[in-house]
C-alpha positions in Angstrom: 24.9 8.9 10.9 21.5 7.7 12.2 20.7 4.1 12.0 17.0 4.8 11.2 15.0 6.3 8.4 11.5 7.6 8.5 8.9 5.7 6.4 5.9 8.0 5.6 2.6 7.7 4.0 0.2 10.6 3.9 1.6 12.2 7.1 1.7 9.0 9.1 4.7 6.8 9.5 7.3 5.0 11.6 11.0 4.6 11.9 12.9 1.8 10.2 16.3 0.3 10.8 18.3 1.4 7.8 19.9 -2.0 7.0 16.6 -3.8 7.0 15.0 -1.0 4.9 17.8 -1.2 2.4 17.4 -4.9 2.0 13.6 -4.7 1.7 13.9 -1.9 -0.9 16.5 -3.8 -2.9 14.0 -6.7 -3.2 11.1 -4.3 -3.9 13.2 -2.8 -6.7 13.6 -6.3 -8.2 9.9 -7.1 -8.0 8.9 -3.6 -9.3 11.4 -3.9 -12.2 9.7 -7.0 -13.4 6.3 -5.4 -13.1 7.5 -2.2 -14.9 9.0 -4.2 -17.8 5.9 -6.4 -18.1 3.3 -3.7 -17.9 5.2 -0.6 -18.8 4.1 1.2 -15.7 6.1 4.4 -15.9 5.3 5.6 -12.5 7.1 2.6 -11.1 10.4 3.9 -12.6 10.1 6.9 -10.2 9.3 4.6 -7.3 12.3 2.4 -8.1 14.6 5.4 -8.3 13.4 6.7 -5.0 13.9 3.3 -3.5 17.5 3.1 -4.8 18.4 6.5 -3.3 16.7 5.7 0.0 18.4 2.3 0.2 21.9 3.8 -0.3 21.6 7.3 1.2 20.8 7.2 4.9 19.9 10.9 5.0 16.7 10.3 3.1 13.5 8.7 4.4 10.9 6.9 2.3 7.8 8.9 1.4 5.2 6.8 -0.3 1.9 7.6 -2.0 2.4 11.2 -3.0 0.1 11.6 -6.1 -0.6 7.9 -6.4 -4.0 6.8 -7.8 -6.0 4.0 -6.1 -4.8 1.5 -8.7 -1.2 2.6 -8.2 -1.5 2.2 -4.4 -3.0 -1.3 -5.0 -0.1 -2.2 -7.3 2.4 -1.0 -4.7 0.8 -3.0 -1.9 0.8 -6.1 -4.2 4.5 -5.6 -4.9 5.4 -5.0 -1.3 3.6 -8.2 -0.3 5.4 -10.1 -3.0 8.7 -8.7 -1.7 7.8 -10.0 1.8 7.2 -13.4 0.3 10.6 -13.4 -1.5 12.5 -12.2 1.5 10.8 -14.8 3.8 12.1 -17.6 1.6 15.5 -17.1 3.2 16.5 -17.3 6.8 19.2 -14.7 6.5 21.4 -12.7 4.2 25.2 -12.8 4.6 27.0 -9.5 4.8 29.2 -10.2 1.8 26.2 -10.7 -0.4 24.5 -7.5 0.8 27.6 -5.4 0.3 28.1 -6.8 -3.2 24.7 -5.8 -4.4 24.5 -3.0 -6.9 21.6 -0.8 -5.8 22.8 2.6 -6.8 26.0 3.5 -8.6 27.5 0.1 -7.8 26.9 0.4 -4.1 25.4 -2.3 -1.9 24.0 -2.4 1.6 26.0 -0.9 4.5 25.6 -3.6 7.1 26.9 -1.8 10.1 29.4 -4.6 11.0 26.8 -7.4 11.0 28.0 -10.8 9.7 24.5 -11.6 8.5 21.0 -10.1 8.7 18.0 -12.2 9.6 15.0 -12.1 7.3 12.3 -12.0 10.0 12.7 -8.3 10.9 12.8 -7.4 7.2 9.6 -9.2 6.5 8.0 -7.5 9.6 9.2 -4.1 8.2 7.6 -4.9 4.8 4.3 -5.9 6.5 4.4 -2.7 8.5 4.7 -0.7 5.3 1.6 -2.5 3.9 -0.3 -1.9 7.1 0.7 1.8 7.1 -0.6 2.3 3.5 -3.8 0.3 4.3 -4.4 2.4 7.4 -4.1 -0.6 9.7 -0.8 0.1 11.5 -1.5 0.2 15.2 -0.6 3.4 17.0 2.6 3.3 19.0 2.4 3.7 22.8 2.1 7.3 24.0 5.4 9.2 23.8 6.9 6.7 21.4 7.2 5.9 17.7 7.5 2.4 16.2 10.8 1.3 14.8 10.7 -1.8 12.5 13.5 -3.9 11.1 15.9 -3.8 14.0 17.8 -7.0 14.6 15.6 -7.9 17.5 12.4 -6.9 15.7 9.8 -4.2 16.2 10.6 -1.8 19.1 9.7 1.7 20.1 11.7 4.9 20.1 11.0 7.5 22.8 10.0 10.7 21.3 10.7 14.2 22.7 8.0 16.7 23.7 7.9 18.0 20.1 7.6 14.5 18.5 11.2 14.5 17.4 
């Protein structure tokens, strides 16, 4: 099982450490659920469901923006920024809490043996998602791809000759 998932927006993207992505998406789900209930934005229900599956099933990546209107993109960016603020309020998340969350069918975050997960790399991942959507994510060095959310922060992954 891979420890990374691809985050994509309009044929651009980066890799994300699955634990950090799951934690970010759980908080994004919480923020989006409030928005959806307050403003009855039905498209968010589909986004929330996609986030639930991506957070729990490592075989899926996260594809954003397909068919979204400009106002929907703006809403998603606002929600992602609010998610970063919420995550940054904490220094770390203990494994027991993460595993006890009910993201999809009662399952929480698979923490890969970590006792806790620091918030910093999760916030950096969320900020990278926003930059990706805004078209401001810097290109990775030649022959590599960015990976966000790893315990040590942003890193690169060496890519093969075909980009895989």
